[in-house]
C-alpha positions in Angstrom: 0.0 0.0 0.0 1.3 3.5 -0.8 2.6 5.7 2.0 0.0 8.3 1.2 -2.9 5.8 1.7 -1.3 4.5 4.9 -1.1 8.0 6.2 -4.7 8.7 5.3 -5.9 5.5 7.1 -3.9 6.3 10.3 -5.1 9.9 10.5 -8.7 8.9 9.7 -8.7 6.3 12.5 -7.0 8.7 15.0 -9.1 11.8 14.3 -12.2 11.1 12.3 -11.5 14.3 10.3 -14.1 16.4 8.6 -11.5 17.1 5.9 -8.3 15.2 5.0 -6.0 15.5 2.0 -2.7 13.7 1.7 -0.8 15.3 -1.2 2.4 13.8 -2.6 4.5 16.8 -3.5 7.6 14.7 -4.4 7.7 15.7 -8.0 8.1 19.4 -7.1 11.3 18.5 -5.3 13.1 16.7 -8.1 16.8 17.2 -7.7 16.5 18.2 -4.0 17.6 16.3 -1.0 15.5 13.3 -0.1 13.9 13.0 -3.6 13.3 9.4 -4.7 13.2 8.9 -8.4 10.7 6.1 -8.9 7.3 6.4 -7.2 8.0 9.6 -5.3 6.5 9.4 -1.9 9.3 11.5 -0.3 7.6 14.9 0.2 4.0 15.3 1.5 1.5 18.0 2.5 -1.3 16.9 4.8 -4.4 19.1 5.2 -6.4 17.9 8.1 -9.5 19.3 9.9 -10.8 17.5 13.0 -12.8 18.6 16.0 -10.2 16.9 18.3 -7.4 19.1 17.0 -9.4 22.4 17.3 -8.7 23.0 21.0 -5.0 22.2 20.8 -2.1 24.6 20.3 -0.2 24.4 17.0 2.6 22.4 18.7 0.1 20.0 20.3 -1.6 19.5 16.9 1.7 18.7 15.2 2.7 16.3 17.9 -0.7 14.5 17.8 -0.4 14.0 14.0 3.2 12.7 14.3 2.1 10.4 17.1 -0.8 9.1 15.0 1.5 8.5 12.0 4.1 6.7 14.1 7.0 5.4 12.0 5.3 6.6 8.7 6.5 10.1 9.5 10.1 8.9 9.6 9.8 7.1 6.2 9.4 10.4 4.3 11.8 13.2 3.8 9.5 16.2 4.3 6.0 16.5 5.8 4.2 19.8 5.7 1.1 20.0 8.0 -1.8 22.3 7.4 -3.9 21.6 10.5 -6.0 24.8 10.5 
């Protein structure tokens, strides 16, 4: 299963979001550090809206997402989070 789909499943289980987008930005980073030629899956943007995150500080939201992703977060080079 693709990393993007695994991330989507982990985040959906953890937060039951009203909005979730997992965007593979890898191609935009061709030639940069961490870029993987075949298949991409090195740079991602996650857009996530969930009631559970609303009352948290920005740092707490980021920590909660990284906790939910577990080792998936360490398998990518860059992870941009838009947690509104």
